[in-house]
N, C-alpha and C positions, 0 to 999 in steps of 0.2 A: 273270846275276845271281839273275832271276825262278823262282825252280825250281816244280815243282808241288807240292802241297799244304802251300805255305808257312803258316808261326805267327806269328802277328803279338799280342804282347802288346803293350796299353797302361798307361803308369803314372799312377793318377791318376783317381779318380770322378767331381772338378767338374764343370763345368759343359762345359771344351773337352773333357777325356779320354772322356768320355764319349759327345760328339757325333762326336768321331774315330773310337771305335768301332763306333758309329752307320754313317760312310758306309764306313768297311770291310767292316761286315757286309753293307750292302745292294752293296756289290759282293762279295763270295761269298766273301768272308774268311773262316779258320778264327781267331775273335779272343779273346782273353778280356782282361776290361778285371781289373785292379788296384786294389785302396784299401788305403790303408793300415789302414782305420777298418774291421771286420769287421761292425760296424751299419750302414756304407753299405752295403757286398756284399750282406750279408742282406735290406733293407729291397728291391731291389733283384731281387736274386732271385726274392724272394715275391711284391713285389705288380708287377713291372715299370715299376715308374716311379721317378727322384731326383727327388723329391721336393724339398731344397733346393738343388739346382743346375739342375737343366729343369724344371720345376714344368708341368706341363699336355701332358709327352710321352711319348707309350709308347713302352716298352722291351721287343719283343718279341725272344727266341732271343739274348741277349748276355748269354751266360757270363759272371761277374761272381765275385771273387776275392779274397780279403785273407792268403791264401799264398803268396811267394814260391816256396817252393818249385814253384806251378804253372808260374813264368816259366824254369823248369830247358830245357824243351824247344823252347822259340820262338824265332825268324828271326830275329825282328824288332823289338825292342822300341820303341813312340812314347812320349814322355816328357810327358806332362799336370802333372807336377810346379812349382809356384810355383821360380821361379830357387831364393832365399833357402834352400829345405828340400833342393833335391835331393841334395847330398852326404851330408845325414844320414841323410835315406831309405834312400838305397844303401847305407851300412855299416851303420847301426842294422838295417835286413831283411835283408841281404846279399844286393839284387838281382843277379841272376844276370850279367854284363854282357860276362863272357869271349868273341870267338869271333863276339858277336851285332853287328849292323848297326843301330844308333841312329838315328832319326826322333824331332827333337826340335821338338812344337809351345809349347812354353814361349817368355817374353819378358823379356827383363830379365839384368841385370849383377851378378853377386856380389860384394856389399857389401866383404866381411872383402877377398881379393885382385883384385880387379875383374878377374875372366876372366869369357867369353863361355861362355854352354851349352856349345859345341865343347870347348872348353881345363877346363870343368870335368869334361866326361868322359873325357876324357882323361887328366885326375890322377887321378881317383877311383876310374877302371873299367880303363884304360889303351885305350880306344876310341881306334883309327887314325881321324885325320881321315878318309882311303878310305872308313873305316866311318859316315859319317857326312851325315847330309843336315839341313838346320831345312826346316820348315814356317815362310812368315809371307806376314804379306797382310790383309786389311778380312774381318775373318771372327770376328764374335761367334757364340760359342754356339748363343745362342737364335734365330738367322735357319738354321745350316746345317742344328740338329735338324729344323728345320720345311721343310728340303730347299726354303732361300732361293737360287736362284741364287749362289752366291758361288766367287768366284774369287782363288786364292795363287801364292804363285812355291816350290820345293821348291830347296833350294840346296846343291851339296855342291862338296869338292874333286875328288871323283869324280863327272863327268858321267855316266859309266854311272849308277852310283845315282841320281844325280837326278832321272833319265828313268827310272829302275824304279819309285822314289818317284811320279810323276807318273802313268805307268803305272797303279800299286797303286789310287790316291786320284784319276782321274780318274773319271765320270760325269756323268749327264744334269743336275747340281744341282751339280756340285762340277769343279770346272774348275782343273787346275794347269799352272803352266808351270816351267820349267827355266832355272836358272844355278846358275853354277860361282864367285859370290860370296857367300863364308859369309860372311866378313867384314861386309859392307853389311847382305845382311839380316838379320843377328843385329840391327845397331846401329841398322837402320833400324825394325824390329821395337819394340826395348827405347826407347829416347830418345823415340821417337814418343807415349812415355807424359807422359811430362816435359811435353812441350807442350802434352798433353792435359788436365793439370791446371792449367796455365796458362788454357787456354779454359775451364774450367768456372771459373774462377776469377769471368774477363769475363762468363759466362751471370752470374754471384750479382751482380756489380754492376750490371748492367741495361746493359750495355753494347751495342753496334749491330754491325749487320755488317763494318762497314769494321775498326773492331777487331779483330774476330773473324779476318777476308780477311788481311789487318796481319800477325796476330799465326803462323797457319797458313803463308806466305809467308814471312816471316822465322825460323819456327824449322823447315821446310826446309832454310832456306840454311843456322844452327846443324846440323844434323844433318847433312847432306854433309859440312861444313866436317871438322867432327871427326870423319868415316869415314871421311876422303880419309886424315886426319892419320894414322889407322889402318891403312889398308893397302886400305879397300875403294874399288873403282868409283861416283866420283860422278854415272854416268847410270843408276845400284840406286836410289838415293834418287829418282828420278823414277817408279821402277817400283811396284810393290803393294804390294813391304812396306816404302817409304817415302812419298811420295805417297798412295799408295794408301790404308794402314793409317792414316797420321799425318787423310785427313781425317775418317774415318769415326770412330776415337777423340775427335776434339774436337769433334764432332757430335751423336755418339747418346747415345740413352738409356738406352744398355744398355750403355755405357761407365761402368765403375768410376771410371777415374781422373778423366772430367771429373767422374764427378759427386762423388766428392773435392773437387773442385776449387770449382765450385758451390758445397758447404755453408759453403768456407770463403770461397767470397768473399757472400755471408749474416750471415758470423759468426762461424761457430763455428769454434773449436781444434779443429787436427789429433789430440789425444789424445783428442776428446770424441769424432770422426768416428772414429778406428779401433778404439774401443771396442763401439762399435753398427753394425759391420761382418761380416758371418759370411765374405765371401770378401777375397782378397788384391789389391789396388791397387795392383799393381807400381811405378807408378811415382813409388810415395815413396822409395822401395829406391831404385831407378833416379836419382832429382834429385841421390841424396847420391854416387853411383858416378859419376856423369857430368860432377859439378862436377871428382871429384878426375881424371878423364882429361884434361879441359881442363886442368888444369893440370900434369898431365905429360907433354901432348902441347903444351903452349903456344899452343893454338887457344884465341881468344874468345869465347867460349858467355853472354852477357849476358841471356840469357831465361832457361835452366838457372839462371844465377848468380840471378836475381830471385827465381826458384819456390823457390833452395831457402831464402833470405831469408824468404820468406812463411811456405814453413813450417817452418823451426827458430830464427830470430831472432828473431818477436813483429814480420816488418815490414807495415806497414799496405798489402795489396795497392792504394790507390791511389798510394801512396807508390810503390811497386814500377816502377808503369806511368808514374807521370811519370819513375823515374830513366831509363827505356827511353825514352822519349822526348825526352827534354834532352840524350841522348848525343850524343858528339861526332859532325861528319858522317861520313859514309861512301858509298865507292861500294854498290853493289848486291850485284855479286858480287865477292869475294875469297875467295882459301883460307890 
């Protein structure tokens, strides 16, 4: 599937899109980074920096464009557009998707449809599931752009394509494993953001290691339970796109979702926090979608339910924690 002189377009010039473009550039690929914002494209081209999203990172030799016309001849498209904006961006800018292979780097669930990102690209661009792969795992853009060792997973229903993506992205600082569990990898990368909000709330309240460990462990059980009900493999949630991504997002200072939770734990309102945030905390959207999916599939997801109550119903975090701690006793693992 990998042909000579393969051309790759990366959608979204935020931190993650820029970092993925730099990985491909480092690997000798012919890559163009696309931004919906002409000013962002001009700044990167003229200064060799992306100050709003990757401050301090020197960008050399990367072509950046705000014209979708420049994507017409690419063979692969790497998506880094935030989930809730994918459909509108593709339609508004007439992003050419026909006959192209899509590698998705974003995480989330579309609120209006409860679609995973593979389903969004299938519906908006007719992208075949055999022509789609997802990249997921513990991978902060700030660290990838600095070439810190990072390991993720490439998942596709077409395992040959998953291996091709693995080969194209892998290098001495960016290691990629392959999987055929698209559902598990997409859900792992999405649902962990809800648990990360809860982790931030714990940090904001000043609670201890016991509390954080309990949250991560029970959060993983909750993610797995919902994922399995939707067709994912349970084992996937013990891997990079599940436990790996959950751990890093719940603990890292780079995590926007953990930071939002921390500010809530310290007493700020969600609307107040969002007003001052430039980048998207996808977990806020995913909390709504995950709760609906839990109801739809009759799956018990108590942590997600309490995060929703804190975000949107004004429940005090300490009261939500009390409700979780005093629930009816359960077996540790149940599906």
